[in-house]
C-alpha positions in Angstrom: 75.0 167.7 91.7 72.8 169.7 89.3 69.1 168.7 89.5 66.6 169.3 86.7 62.9 169.7 86.9 61.1 166.8 85.2 58.0 169.0 84.5 56.8 171.2 81.7 56.3 174.7 82.9 53.9 177.4 82.0 55.4 180.4 80.0 55.2 182.5 83.2 57.5 180.1 85.1 59.5 178.8 82.2 61.5 182.0 82.0 62.7 181.3 85.6 63.5 177.6 85.1 67.2 178.0 85.6 66.7 180.1 88.7 64.2 177.5 90.1 66.4 174.5 89.3 69.4 176.1 91.1 67.5 175.8 94.4 66.6 172.1 94.0 67.7 169.9 97.0 67.4 166.2 97.6 65.3 165.0 100.6 63.8 161.8 102.0 60.0 161.5 101.8 58.5 159.6 104.7 55.3 157.7 104.4 53.5 156.1 107.3 52.6 152.4 107.0 49.5 150.6 108.4 51.6 148.4 110.6 51.5 148.5 114.4 53.8 145.4 114.7 57.0 147.5 114.9 60.1 146.1 116.6 62.4 148.0 119.0 65.0 149.0 116.4 62.7 149.9 113.6 61.9 153.4 112.3 58.6 154.5 113.7 56.3 157.3 114.6 55.0 157.1 118.2 55.3 153.9 120.3 58.1 153.0 122.6 61.8 153.6 121.9 65.0 151.6 121.5 67.0 152.2 124.7 69.9 150.1 126.0 69.7 148.8 129.5 71.2 151.3 132.0 70.3 154.2 129.8 68.3 156.8 131.7 64.9 157.4 130.1 64.8 161.1 128.8 62.9 163.6 130.9 62.2 167.3 130.9 64.2 169.7 133.0 61.6 169.3 135.8 61.9 165.5 135.7 58.7 164.6 133.7 58.8 161.9 131.1 59.3 162.8 127.5 57.4 160.8 124.8 58.8 159.4 121.6 57.6 161.4 118.7 59.7 159.6 116.0 62.6 157.1 115.7 64.7 157.0 112.6 66.9 154.0 111.9 69.2 155.4 109.2 70.1 151.9 108.0 66.6 151.9 106.5 66.9 155.4 104.9 68.4 156.0 101.4 71.7 157.8 101.5 71.4 161.6 101.9 74.5 163.8 101.8 75.4 165.2 105.2 73.1 162.9 107.1 74.0 159.8 109.0 74.2 156.5 107.1 73.6 154.4 110.2 72.5 154.6 113.7 69.1 155.4 115.4 68.0 159.0 115.8 65.2 159.7 118.2 62.9 162.8 118.8 61.2 163.2 122.1 58.8 165.9 123.2 56.9 166.7 126.4 53.3 165.7 126.9 51.8 169.1 127.5 49.4 171.5 125.8 52.3 173.1 123.8 53.9 169.8 122.9 57.1 170.8 124.7 57.7 174.0 122.8 58.9 177.1 124.6 57.7 179.9 122.3 59.5 182.5 124.5 62.9 180.9 123.8 63.0 182.3 120.3 63.9 185.6 121.9 67.2 184.0 122.8 68.7 184.4 119.3 72.2 183.4 120.5 70.9 179.9 121.5 67.3 179.3 120.5 67.6 175.5 120.8 67.7 174.9 124.5 66.3 171.4 125.3 64.0 172.1 128.2 61.0 170.0 127.1 62.3 168.1 124.1 65.3 166.0 123.4 67.2 164.5 120.5 69.1 161.3 121.1 71.4 159.5 118.7 72.7 156.0 119.0 75.5 155.6 116.4 75.9 151.8 117.0 72.7 150.3 118.3 72.8 147.0 120.2 70.6 144.5 118.4 70.6 141.9 121.3 67.1 141.9 122.8 68.5 141.0 126.2 70.6 144.2 126.3 67.7 146.7 125.7 64.8 148.0 127.8 61.6 146.1 127.0 59.6 146.8 130.2 57.9 150.2 130.2 55.3 149.5 132.9 56.6 152.7 134.6 55.6 154.8 131.7 52.4 157.0 132.0 49.7 157.3 129.3 49.9 160.5 127.3 47.3 163.3 127.6 48.2 165.9 125.0 50.7 164.1 122.8 50.2 164.8 119.0 50.8 161.2 118.0 48.2 158.5 118.8 49.3 155.0 118.0 52.5 153.7 116.4 53.4 152.9 112.8 56.4 151.9 110.7 57.8 154.1 108.0 58.7 153.9 104.3 61.5 156.2 103.0 61.9 157.4 99.4 64.6 159.8 98.1 63.2 162.7 96.1 64.2 166.3 95.2 62.4 169.6 95.0 63.1 173.4 94.6 62.8 175.9 97.4 59.4 176.0 99.1 57.1 179.0 99.0 57.1 179.2 102.8 60.9 179.3 103.1 62.0 182.6 104.6 64.5 183.1 101.8 62.1 182.3 99.0 61.8 185.8 97.6 65.5 186.6 98.3 66.6 183.6 96.3 64.1 183.6 93.4 63.5 187.3 93.1 60.8 189.9 93.8 59.1 188.9 90.5 57.6 186.0 92.3 55.5 188.3 94.5 53.8 189.5 91.4 53.6 186.0 89.9 51.9 184.6 92.9 49.0 187.0 92.8 47.6 184.6 90.2 46.3 181.4 91.9 47.0 179.2 89.0 50.7 180.1 89.0 51.0 179.6 92.7 49.3 176.2 92.4 51.6 175.2 89.6 54.6 176.0 91.7 53.2 174.1 94.6 53.1 171.0 92.4 56.8 171.2 91.7 57.7 172.1 95.3 55.6 169.7 97.5 57.0 170.9 100.8 54.3 169.5 103.1 54.3 166.0 104.5 56.8 164.0 106.5 60.5 164.3 105.4 64.2 164.4 106.2 66.1 167.2 104.6 65.0 169.4 101.8 62.7 172.5 102.4 60.2 172.8 105.2 56.6 173.8 105.5 54.9 176.1 108.0 51.3 177.1 108.6 52.5 180.5 109.9 56.1 181.7 109.4 59.6 180.2 109.1 61.1 180.3 112.6 64.6 180.1 111.2 64.4 183.8 110.1 64.8 184.7 113.7 67.3 182.0 114.7 69.6 182.4 111.8 69.8 186.1 112.1 71.1 185.8 115.7 74.7 186.3 116.7 75.4 182.8 117.9 77.7 180.4 116.1 75.0 177.8 115.6 72.8 178.5 112.5 70.0 175.9 112.3 69.4 176.1 108.6 69.1 172.4 107.8 65.7 170.6 108.0 66.6 167.6 110.1 63.1 166.2 110.4 59.5 167.3 109.6 56.3 165.6 110.8 53.0 166.7 109.4 49.5 166.2 110.5 48.4 162.8 109.2 46.1 159.9 109.8 45.6 156.3 108.8 44.2 153.1 110.3 47.2 152.7 112.6 48.3 156.2 113.6 46.8 159.6 114.1 49.0 162.7 114.1 47.5 166.1 114.9 49.6 169.2 115.7 47.0 171.6 117.3 44.6 172.6 114.5 46.1 170.6 111.6 49.6 172.0 112.0 53.2 170.8 111.4 56.3 170.1 113.4 59.9 170.8 112.4 63.4 170.2 113.7 66.4 172.2 112.4 70.1 171.8 112.8 73.4 173.6 112.0 75.1 172.0 109.0 78.4 171.6 110.8 76.8 170.1 113.8 74.9 167.6 111.6 78.1 166.4 109.9 79.7 166.0 113.3 76.6 164.0 114.4 76.1 166.6 117.2 72.4 166.8 118.0 72.7 168.8 121.2 71.5 172.1 119.7 68.5 171.3 117.5 65.9 174.0 116.9 62.3 172.6 117.5 59.2 174.3 116.2 55.6 173.5 115.5 52.7 175.8 114.4 49.1 175.5 113.3 46.4 177.6 111.8 
């Protein structure tokens, strides 16, 4: 599908309109809702997960409990090519001062997505019978370092946008001319308006406060190339939930395109960074 910009552009950017439009991708914008009355199956940030009875609660490699960062019920999400159209996808991370991230693991370019202190779980056919799921979490400890405080429901909207300024292929795709264009703050600000890469999202282009971690992972020799933004959670706050990645940072999860289409979430690349 060929997407078009619905914005007038300054003369400086207008000459590159075709080049910019060629990079446009659809994505799902996620908005948090002021609602802490979220059921077990619903999409949510924070809170307690949907888990069938008999399912072992996810833990770290050293047997410490992981915490639910986000739960996405794809029956609530507008269709997005390549992504599930049903089922519940869950993101868990460790409750430690690095939020379960192993920075040293990026040196392992053949397999940078080893789930030591985070885990992705997918239930393709959730059981909607309350008597068949876990509802007693008295065993669960309170968090100490977790980036999400509270629990909220989510609203999903399908949108599209061109490649983000912080994408590691930005200059390679749009051309070295953009290095010169972006020395002018007004031009950079204009581009940021047409490419709103911050916020919570599924798919599309990611944001970083430092650098795109995929530059190292994708250049590796391994078969898995985690190019696709599976999920992004930004720092955010409302009356129900407070999300803070370090010093106003952002968290990302990336996946290989083939693995995504096969609904194989065993080798997801997790990253967060902050100022």
